[in-house]
C-alpha positions in Angstrom: 132.7 125.6 94.8 134.5 124.2 91.8 132.2 124.5 88.8 130.9 123.1 86.7 131.1 119.5 87.7 129.9 117.5 85.1 129.8 119.5 82.0 127.7 117.3 79.8 130.6 114.7 79.0 130.8 113.1 75.1 131.7 109.5 77.4 132.9 107.2 74.6 134.5 103.6 75.6 138.3 103.1 76.8 140.8 102.5 74.4 142.1 98.6 73.9 145.5 99.3 72.9 148.2 100.5 75.0 150.6 103.4 74.7 153.4 100.8 74.2 151.5 99.4 71.2 151.0 102.2 69.7 154.4 103.1 70.3 155.2 100.2 68.4 153.7 100.8 65.7 154.0 104.2 64.8 158.2 103.0 65.4 157.6 100.0 62.9 155.8 102.1 60.5 158.0 105.0 60.1 161.7 102.8 59.6 159.8 100.9 57.2 160.5 102.2 54.1 158.3 105.0 54.4 161.2 107.2 56.0 161.1 111.0 55.5 161.7 114.4 55.0 161.0 116.7 58.0 160.0 119.2 55.9 156.7 120.3 55.9 154.3 121.1 52.9 150.5 122.3 52.3 148.9 120.7 49.2 150.1 122.1 45.6 148.2 124.9 45.2 149.0 126.7 48.7 152.7 127.1 48.1 154.0 128.2 51.1 156.8 125.0 51.5 160.3 125.0 53.9 163.2 125.9 52.2 164.2 122.3 51.8 161.4 122.5 49.4 162.3 125.5 47.3 162.8 123.0 44.4 159.7 122.7 41.9 156.7 119.9 41.3 156.6 119.9 37.8 153.0 118.3 37.0 154.3 118.6 33.0 151.2 120.6 32.5 150.8 122.5 36.1 153.9 123.2 38.1 154.1 124.9 42.0 157.1 126.5 42.8 158.0 126.2 46.7 158.1 129.1 49.0 160.2 129.8 51.8 158.2 129.4 55.0 161.1 128.4 57.0 160.6 131.6 59.0 157.8 134.0 60.9 155.5 134.7 58.1 154.1 132.9 55.5 153.1 134.1 51.8 149.2 133.4 51.6 147.0 131.5 53.6 143.5 131.0 52.2 141.9 130.7 56.2 139.7 133.6 55.8 137.7 132.8 52.4 139.2 130.0 50.9 140.6 132.8 48.6 144.7 131.8 48.7 145.6 135.2 49.7 148.4 136.7 51.3 148.1 138.7 54.8 147.9 141.9 53.4 145.3 141.1 50.7 143.2 139.4 53.8 140.5 141.7 55.5 140.5 140.0 58.5 143.1 139.6 61.5 145.8 136.8 60.7 148.4 134.7 62.6 150.0 131.6 61.5 152.6 129.8 63.4 154.9 128.3 61.0 156.8 124.7 61.6 159.8 126.7 62.0 158.5 128.7 65.5 156.5 125.3 66.7 160.2 124.0 66.5 162.2 126.7 67.7 159.3 127.1 71.0 159.2 123.6 71.6 155.1 123.8 71.5 153.9 120.2 70.8 150.6 120.3 71.7 147.3 123.0 70.3 147.1 124.6 74.1 151.1 125.6 74.3 150.7 126.3 70.7 147.5 129.6 71.2 149.0 130.0 74.8 151.7 131.9 72.8 149.4 133.6 70.3 148.1 137.3 69.9 145.3 137.8 71.2 144.2 134.1 72.9 144.0 133.1 76.4 143.1 130.0 78.1 141.7 128.9 81.3 140.7 125.4 82.5 137.8 123.6 84.8 140.7 120.7 85.4 143.7 119.3 84.2 141.8 117.9 81.1 139.5 120.7 80.4 140.9 123.4 78.7 139.1 126.9 77.3 139.9 129.1 74.9 138.9 132.8 74.7 139.9 135.9 71.5 138.8 138.7 72.2 136.4 137.4 75.3 134.6 134.8 73.0 134.9 131.4 73.2 137.2 129.6 70.5 135.4 126.8 69.6 136.3 126.9 65.4 138.4 124.0 64.3 139.1 123.1 61.5 141.7 120.3 59.4 142.8 121.5 56.3 139.3 124.0 56.1 137.2 121.2 56.7 135.3 122.4 60.0 135.3 119.3 62.7 133.4 119.1 66.0 133.9 120.7 69.3 135.2 119.3 72.9 131.7 118.9 74.4 133.4 119.1 77.5 134.2 122.7 77.1 132.5 123.7 73.8 136.0 125.2 72.8 138.3 122.9 70.8 140.3 120.4 71.9 143.7 121.3 73.4 145.4 118.2 73.6 146.1 117.7 69.9 149.8 117.3 68.9 151.7 119.7 66.2 153.6 117.1 65.0 151.2 116.0 62.6 150.3 120.0 61.3 153.0 122.1 59.1 151.8 125.1 60.2 148.7 126.4 62.4 145.9 129.2 61.0 144.3 131.5 63.1 142.1 134.0 62.0 140.4 136.0 64.7 137.1 137.6 64.4 134.1 136.0 62.7 134.8 133.3 60.6 130.9 132.3 59.7 131.4 132.4 55.5 134.2 129.0 56.3 132.5 127.3 59.6 129.4 128.6 59.2 128.1 128.5 63.1 130.2 129.7 65.0 131.9 132.4 68.0 133.2 135.6 66.8 136.2 135.0 69.1 138.5 133.1 66.5 139.1 129.8 63.8 141.7 127.6 64.2 142.8 125.5 60.5 145.1 122.8 61.4 147.1 122.8 57.9 148.3 118.7 58.3 151.8 117.5 56.4 151.6 115.7 52.9 154.4 114.1 51.1 156.5 116.0 48.9 159.7 114.8 48.6 160.9 112.1 46.0 163.9 110.9 47.8 163.5 109.3 51.4 164.8 110.8 54.5 163.8 110.8 57.9 164.0 112.5 61.2 164.2 112.1 64.5 163.5 114.3 67.6 164.4 113.1 71.5 163.6 115.3 74.1 163.4 115.3 78.5 162.2 117.6 80.3 160.5 118.4 83.6 159.0 116.7 85.5 160.1 113.7 83.9 159.1 114.8 80.3 160.1 112.2 78.0 159.2 112.5 74.2 160.2 110.3 70.8 159.3 112.1 67.4 159.4 110.2 64.1 158.7 112.0 60.7 159.5 109.9 57.4 158.4 109.9 53.9 159.6 107.9 50.7 158.5 107.6 47.1 156.6 104.5 46.2 157.5 104.2 42.7 160.9 105.0 40.2 158.8 108.3 39.1 158.1 109.6 42.6 154.2 110.4 41.5 153.6 108.1 44.2 154.7 109.4 47.9 154.3 108.7 51.7 154.7 110.2 54.9 154.5 109.3 58.5 154.5 110.6 61.9 154.4 109.4 64.9 155.0 110.1 68.9 155.3 108.8 71.7 155.3 111.0 74.8 155.5 110.2 78.8 154.8 112.9 81.4 154.7 113.7 85.0 153.3 117.6 85.9 153.9 119.7 88.4 150.6 118.8 89.9 151.3 116.0 92.4 150.3 112.5 91.3 149.4 113.4 88.1 150.6 111.7 84.6 150.3 111.3 81.2 151.1 109.1 78.2 150.0 110.5 74.6 150.6 108.0 71.9 150.5 109.7 67.7 150.3 107.8 64.7 149.6 109.5 61.4 150.0 108.1 57.3 149.4 109.6 54.5 150.1 108.9 50.8 149.8 111.5 47.9 149.0 110.6 44.2 149.6 112.0 42.0 147.2 110.9 39.0 148.0 112.7 36.5 149.5 116.3 35.3 146.6 117.8 36.7 144.7 115.4 39.7 146.1 114.7 43.3 144.6 112.5 45.8 145.3 112.2 49.2 144.5 109.8 51.6 145.9 109.3 55.3 144.4 108.3 58.8 145.2 109.7 62.3 145.0 108.4 65.7 145.9 110.1 68.9 145.5 108.2 72.2 145.6 110.6 75.4 146.3 108.4 79.1 146.0 110.6 81.9 146.2 109.4 85.2 145.1 110.9 88.6 143.6 114.1 87.0 142.1 116.6 88.6 137.5 117.0 88.5 137.4 120.7 89.0 140.1 122.7 91.7 141.0 122.8 94.8 139.1 124.7 98.0 140.7 128.6 97.7 140.0 129.1 101.6 140.3 127.2 104.5 136.8 126.9 106.7 138.1 130.2 109.4 137.7 132.5 106.0 141.3 132.5 106.1 143.0 132.1 102.7 145.0 128.9 101.9 148.0 129.3 101.0 148.6 125.2 98.5 152.3 124.7 97.3 151.7 124.5 93.5 151.5 120.9 93.5 148.7 120.9 95.6 146.0 118.2 93.8 142.2 116.5 94.2 143.0 114.3 92.5 142.7 110.4 93.6 145.2 107.6 92.5 142.2 105.3 90.5 141.3 108.8 88.6 141.6 108.5 84.9 140.3 110.7 81.5 141.3 108.6 79.0 140.5 110.1 75.5 140.9 108.3 71.9 140.2 109.8 68.9 140.8 108.3 65.5 140.3 110.0 61.6 140.5 108.7 58.2 140.7 111.5 55.6 140.9 111.7 51.8 141.3 114.9 49.4 141.4 115.3 45.4 142.2 118.5 44.0 142.4 119.1 40.2 143.2 121.5 38.1 141.4 122.8 34.9 143.4 124.5 31.8 141.8 127.7 32.4 143.3 128.4 36.2 140.3 127.0 37.9 140.4 124.3 40.2 138.3 121.6 42.5 138.4 120.8 46.0 137.1 118.0 47.6 137.4 117.0 50.9 136.2 114.1 53.4 136.8 112.9 57.0 135.8 110.5 59.5 136.4 111.2 63.1 135.9 109.2 65.9 136.6 110.3 69.5 136.1 108.0 72.2 136.1 108.4 76.0 136.2 106.6 79.0 135.8 108.9 82.9 136.5 107.8 86.1 136.6 111.0 87.7 136.7 112.6 91.8 136.1 115.8 93.9 135.9 117.3 97.0 134.2 120.7 97.9 134.0 123.2 100.5 136.4 124.7 102.7 139.1 122.2 105.5 139.7 122.7 108.6 142.9 124.9 109.3 143.9 122.3 112.4 142.5 119.0 111.5 141.8 119.7 107.8 138.4 117.7 107.1 135.5 119.1 106.4 135.5 118.4 103.1 132.4 116.7 100.3 133.5 114.1 98.2 131.8 113.1 94.7 132.6 110.7 92.6 131.2 110.1 88.6 131.8 107.3 85.7 130.8 107.9 82.2 131.9 106.6 78.7 130.7 108.2 75.4 131.4 108.8 71.8 131.2 110.5 69.2 131.4 110.1 65.2 131.7 113.4 63.5 131.8 112.9 59.9 132.0 115.4 57.3 132.9 116.7 53.7 134.0 120.5 51.7 133.5 120.6 48.1 134.1 123.6 46.1 135.9 124.9 43.0 137.4 128.5 43.2 139.6 130.3 39.6 139.5 133.6 37.7 136.7 135.5 35.5 136.9 138.5 33.6 134.2 141.3 34.2 133.3 144.9 33.5 136.9 144.7 31.8 139.2 143.4 34.6 140.3 140.0 36.7 138.5 138.8 39.8 138.6 136.0 41.8 135.4 133.3 42.6 135.0 130.6 44.9 131.8 128.4 45.3 131.6 125.5 47.2 129.4 123.0 49.9 130.6 122.4 53.2 128.1 119.3 55.5 128.9 117.6 58.3 126.4 115.3 60.8 127.9 113.9 64.3 126.1 111.4 66.7 127.4 111.9 70.2 126.0 108.8 73.0 127.4 108.2 76.2 125.9 106.3 79.4 127.3 107.6 83.2 127.6 105.3 86.6 126.3 106.9 89.7 128.3 105.5 92.2 126.2 103.3 94.5 126.2 103.6 98.7 128.0 106.1 100.5 131.2 107.9 99.5 134.1 107.8 102.1 135.2 110.3 104.5 138.5 112.7 102.6 139.6 112.6 105.8 143.3 115.6 106.9 143.5 117.0 103.2 146.4 118.3 103.9 147.6 114.4 104.4 146.3 114.1 100.9 147.7 111.2 98.7 145.0 110.3 96.3 144.8 106.8 98.3 141.0 107.3 98.8 138.8 104.3 98.1 136.9 103.7 94.7 133.0 104.0 95.0 131.3 100.8 93.5 130.0 101.7 90.2 127.3 99.7 88.5 128.6 97.5 85.5 125.7 99.0 82.9 125.0 102.6 83.5 122.5 104.5 82.4 121.9 106.5 79.2 123.0 109.9 79.4 123.1 111.2 76.1 122.1 110.9 72.0 122.6 113.6 69.9 122.6 113.9 66.7 123.4 117.0 65.0 123.3 118.2 61.4 125.1 121.2 59.2 125.1 122.1 55.9 125.9 125.4 54.0 126.7 126.6 50.5 129.1 129.5 50.8 130.4 131.6 48.3 133.2 134.4 48.1 133.6 136.7 45.4 137.2 139.4 44.8 136.7 142.2 42.7 139.5 144.4 41.5 137.6 147.6 41.4 140.8 149.1 40.4 144.6 149.3 40.8 145.1 149.7 44.4 141.5 148.6 44.9 139.9 145.1 46.0 136.0 144.2 47.1 135.6 140.5 48.5 131.8 139.6 49.1 130.5 136.9 50.2 127.5 135.0 51.8 126.4 131.2 53.6 123.3 129.9 53.8 123.8 127.3 56.4 121.2 125.3 58.3 122.0 123.0 62.0 119.9 120.4 63.4 119.8 118.9 66.2 117.9 115.8 67.4 118.7 115.1 70.6 118.4 113.1 74.2 119.5 114.8 77.3 118.7 113.0 80.5 119.3 116.5 82.1 117.3 118.5 79.8 113.7 118.7 81.4 112.2 117.8 78.7 113.8 114.7 78.0 113.7 114.9 74.0 114.6 118.2 72.3 114.5 119.5 68.4 115.8 122.4 67.0 116.0 123.2 63.3 117.4 126.9 62.7 118.5 128.4 58.7 120.2 131.4 58.7 122.1 133.5 55.8 125.4 134.7 57.2 127.1 137.5 54.9 130.5 138.3 54.0 132.5 141.8 53.4 135.6 143.1 53.3 137.3 146.4 51.3 141.2 146.2 50.8 142.9 149.9 49.0 146.5 149.8 48.7 148.7 152.4 49.9 151.8 152.1 47.9 154.0 149.1 47.8 154.0 148.0 51.4 150.9 149.0 53.2 147.3 148.3 52.6 144.2 149.5 54.5 140.9 147.5 54.7 138.2 146.9 56.3 135.0 144.0 56.6 131.9 142.3 58.2 131.1 139.3 59.1 127.7 138.2 60.6 127.6 135.3 63.4 125.5 132.9 63.5 125.9 130.4 66.6 123.6 127.5 68.5 124.6 127.6 71.7 124.3 124.6 74.4 123.5 126.7 77.6 120.3 126.0 79.2 117.4 127.9 81.2 115.7 126.8 84.3 113.7 124.8 82.8 117.0 122.5 80.6 116.1 124.4 77.8 118.7 125.6 75.5 118.7 129.3 74.2 118.3 130.6 71.1 121.2 130.7 68.9 123.7 133.7 69.5 123.1 136.6 66.2 125.3 139.3 65.9 127.8 141.2 63.8 131.6 141.6 63.9 133.3 144.6 61.9 137.2 144.9 61.8 139.4 147.9 60.3 143.0 148.1 59.7 146.3 148.2 58.7 148.5 146.0 57.2 152.3 146.1 55.7 154.4 143.6 53.9 158.0 144.5 54.1 161.5 142.9 52.9 159.8 141.3 50.0 157.1 139.5 52.1 159.4 137.9 54.6 158.2 140.5 57.1 154.2 141.3 58.2 152.5 143.8 60.3 149.5 144.7 61.1 147.2 147.1 62.9 143.3 146.1 63.6 140.2 147.6 65.1 137.5 145.0 66.0 133.8 145.8 67.5 131.6 142.7 67.7 127.9 143.2 68.8 126.4 139.5 69.9 122.6 139.6 71.3 120.8 135.7 73.2 124.3 135.8 74.4 124.1 133.3 77.8 124.9 135.2 81.1 125.2 133.5 84.6 122.2 132.9 86.9 122.9 133.6 90.7 120.7 132.7 93.6 119.7 135.7 95.1 119.5 134.7 98.8 123.3 133.5 98.6 125.1 134.6 95.5 126.1 131.3 94.3 125.2 130.2 90.7 122.4 128.1 90.3 122.9 125.0 88.5 121.0 122.3 86.5 120.5 118.6 88.3 123.8 117.3 86.2 126.0 120.7 87.9 126.1 122.6 84.9 125.2 126.8 85.3 121.3 127.9 84.4 121.8 130.5 82.0 119.5 133.6 80.6 120.0 135.4 77.6 120.7 138.9 77.2 120.9 141.5 74.6 123.5 144.0 72.9 126.4 142.1 74.5 129.5 144.2 72.9 133.3 143.4 72.8 135.5 145.9 71.2 139.8 147.0 70.9 142.2 146.5 69.1 144.8 144.2 67.9 149.0 144.9 66.4 151.4 141.7 65.3 154.3 141.7 63.8 155.9 138.4 62.2 158.9 137.7 59.9 161.9 138.1 59.6 164.3 141.2 60.5 167.4 140.2 58.7 169.1 137.9 58.1 170.3 136.7 61.9 167.0 138.0 63.5 163.3 136.7 63.5 160.3 138.0 65.5 156.6 137.5 66.3 154.9 140.5 68.5 151.8 140.4 69.2 149.8 143.3 71.6 146.1 142.8 72.2 143.3 145.4 73.7 139.8 144.4 74.9 137.3 145.5 76.5 134.0 143.6 76.9 130.7 144.6 78.2 126.8 144.3 78.1 123.9 146.3 77.2 124.2 147.7 80.5 128.2 148.8 80.5 129.0 146.3 83.0 132.4 144.5 82.3 131.8 140.9 81.9 134.2 138.1 81.7 136.9 139.5 84.2 138.9 136.4 84.5 140.3 137.6 80.9 143.2 139.6 80.7 141.9 142.1 79.4 145.4 143.3 77.5 148.3 140.5 76.4 151.3 140.3 74.9 152.8 137.6 73.0 156.8 138.1 71.6 159.3 136.0 71.2 162.4 136.7 68.9 165.5 134.5 67.6 169.1 135.6 66.8 171.6 133.3 64.9 174.4 135.3 65.2 176.5 133.3 62.2 179.6 136.4 61.6 180.6 135.1 65.4 178.8 131.6 66.0 178.3 129.6 63.3 175.0 127.2 63.8 174.3 128.5 67.4 170.8 130.1 68.1 169.5 132.3 70.9 165.4 133.1 71.4 163.5 135.1 74.5 160.4 135.9 74.2 157.6 137.7 77.4 154.2 137.1 77.4 152.5 139.1 80.2 149.0 139.9 80.7 147.0 142.3 82.1 145.7 141.6 85.9 141.9 140.4 86.0 139.3 139.1 88.4 136.7 136.5 89.1 134.2 135.5 91.5 134.9 132.4 94.1 132.8 130.7 96.8 134.7 131.2 100.3 133.0 130.3 104.0 131.3 134.1 103.8 129.5 133.7 100.5 131.1 134.8 97.2 133.8 137.2 97.0 135.9 139.0 94.4 139.2 137.0 93.9 141.8 139.6 92.1 144.6 139.2 90.4 147.7 141.2 89.0 149.7 140.7 86.0 151.7 138.2 85.2 154.8 138.0 82.9 156.6 135.2 81.6 159.9 135.1 80.6 161.2 132.2 78.0 164.7 131.4 76.9 165.7 129.2 73.9 169.4 127.9 72.4 170.5 125.9 69.7 173.4 124.5 68.3 173.6 123.1 64.9 176.3 119.8 65.8 176.2 119.2 61.8 174.2 119.4 58.9 171.7 116.8 60.4 171.6 117.4 64.1 171.0 120.2 66.3 170.8 120.3 70.3 167.8 122.9 71.7 167.1 124.0 75.0 163.6 125.4 76.0 162.9 127.5 79.0 159.5 128.4 80.2 158.8 131.4 83.0 162.1 131.6 83.6 161.2 134.2 86.5 159.1 131.6 88.1 156.3 133.2 88.5 153.6 132.3 91.0 149.8 133.2 89.2 146.6 131.7 89.4 144.5 131.2 86.0 141.0 132.1 87.0 137.7 131.0 85.1 134.3 131.9 85.1 133.3 129.0 87.7 135.9 129.3 90.4 138.1 126.5 89.3 141.2 128.5 90.1 144.5 126.5 89.9 148.0 127.5 89.6 149.9 127.8 86.5 153.4 126.1 85.4 156.5 127.4 87.8 159.5 127.5 85.9 160.7 124.3 83.5 162.8 123.2 80.8 163.4 120.8 78.2 166.7 119.7 75.9 165.8 117.7 72.6 168.1 116.5 70.3 166.8 116.5 66.3 168.9 114.6 63.9 167.8 114.5 60.3 169.2 111.4 57.7 
C-alpha cells in the first residue's frame, strides 16, 4: 500500500488568476521599459558576477568590482557562516550551482538542480510531493539570500517546484547548518541567491524551449535604469510553461513573475525591494503510487506511463512573496544588512487514490479513496546582522553579529467525500474517467498551527597565524508552536524549546593551493513525527563533524574538495510496524506512527571538483558515499542509494568550430532496497544500480542568439524511484529539449 496518504497537507484556497493571465501580466511587465540584461548579480558585497558584469560599480566611497562567474566555480560564498569566504576557506562541504551551469543543463526547477547536485537524492510520494535527502537526512532548510524560509508542509522537505529563472546561483551546504538556520536537519541547506538589477543600460533576454511530452516554455529576463544616473534600476523576469508528462493524463501549467528595484540611496547604501509570484496548476496528478503486485502475487509489469489519477484531480499551489533588503557600508569596512520576507502560500487540492492488488484477469479489486482540502500558510521572516573586521592580539579578524526570526501561520480545512465511492472497475483499462465524489461545501477545520522561531547568532573568524584560521560561533534559538491539528490526541498542543547551537571550524593552509579543515556543528530539530497517541516527538539532538582537504587552482577558476563526515542524532523518528502483519501503523490521517531512537549515525565521504579546467573545458564532478545505521548497527533508510555520482562537463572547441559547445554528464546511483506491500505481506523490493547519461550541444548563431539541445537519460534506462512508504514509481524515460536564446 502506498503511504503516507495525507501527510499533513497545507490547504490553501484556489488561486483566482489563470495561468494565461499570469503570462500576460508577465509579458507586459518585462517588455515595458523594464527590458534588461540576462546577467545575474548578487548583492554588492558578494562579488560573484557574470562575465558581462566585469565593469566596476563605483558608488564614490564604495567600489565593488565584478568577478567572473560565467563558469562552474565561484570565488566566495556566505552560505555557511555569513562570512564571505572562498570555498577553500569554508570549513564545510559546499556546492555552488552557477547560472552558467543552470543554463548549460537546462535546469529550470529546483528538483532538477538538486538531482544533479553532489550527494543529494530525491524521491516522491506522488507527482506533487517530493523529498530531498543528503547524507541520509531530509533536506528541510531553504533560504532566500540567507534568510530561512518555511518548508513544504506536505513533505517536511523543501519546495521542489521553485523555478530557477529568478536566481543568480544556488548554494548547497551539506551537513548541519544550525548556526545560520537554527532548527534544521543535518542533511543540507539550500540558499537561493536572487537576481538583482546591476546594469545601467537596458537589455532583454528571451528563452524559448520545446521538449518531450509537449513541454513548452517561454522565459523573459530584462532590466533598465529608471533615472538618468542609473542609481535606480529595475529588473523583471517572467516565465510561462505548459507541460505534459511520461505519466499518462498528467498536465501542468506554471506561471512565474518576478520584479526587483535596486536603489543606490547614497554612495554607501543600497535598498532593494521586490516580489515574486509562482502559480503551479497540475491536473490529473497522482496521490500515492500504483500497485507493484497483482492479486496472485505476481509482479505487475506496468508501462512507465501508468497512472492512478482521476480526470478531476488537481493540486493547485500559489506562492506570493514580498521582500526587501537594506545594505549599508560604514567607513571602517563594517557593513549592516537588514532583510525581510513575507511569503503567502495557498493550496487547493482534490485527490484520488487506489489501494490493493488488481486481479490479473479482470483488473478489478482495487479500493478507491478521495480527499479534498484547502489551506494557507503565511510566513514572515526578518534577518539583521553586521559584519566587519576588528584588530586583536596584533592581527586582524572578522566578526558577524545578528538576529533572525520568523513567524508562520498554517490554517486549513478538509472536505471528506459524502456517500459511497464508485467501484474502480478494470484497472487495466484505466483512463481517469472516474466519477467525482460529492464533497461538502463548507468542510471542517483541519489545522491551525502557529510557529515562532527566534535566533541570536555570532560568528568570528580568528587569524591565529598566516596559514591558520579558526571560525567560532553559536546561535541561541527558540522554537514555539501553538497547534491545533484534528488528528492529534489531544487536538490542541503547545511546544516551547530553547537551544544553544555551537559551531567551530579550523582551516590550515598547505602552501598556496591546498587547505586542511575540520568543523563541528550542533544539531537541533523539532519534528512533526508523532507517536501512537498523536503527540509530537521531542526535538532531534546531535552533532556533526567534518574533516577534509580543499584545493583552489588556476587562480581560483577550479576548486577541489575531499570531505569526511560523521553525524550522530538522538530522538530520531523510526516507523512502528504491526507485529502481526508487518504493516506500518498509521494514525487516523494516514500518516506514520513513529518512535524515538537514540544513536542514529551517518558517516561517509564526498569528493568534488568544479570549475574551468582550461579555456575550452569546464566540469563539475561529485562523488559521495554514505553509510547510515541505528544504535543497534542496523542499516536504515536503505531506499536511499549509498553511493551517488554526479558529473557534467562541457567542451568549447574554438580552434575547430567557433561558437560550438558540447556537453555530457553521467549520474549514477548504487543499489538500494525498501519494504513494500504484496498479497503475501511485506516483502523486500530491490533495485540495482542506475546510470543516467545526459548530452548537450549548443551553437552560437550570432553574438546575440544561440540554439541548444539537451537530452537526458539517453540510454533510456528503466528504473524505479524508491521511498520509505511504498510509493515506488518509475523514473523519467529518455527525453530532450531544444532551446533558442536571444539577447538584445
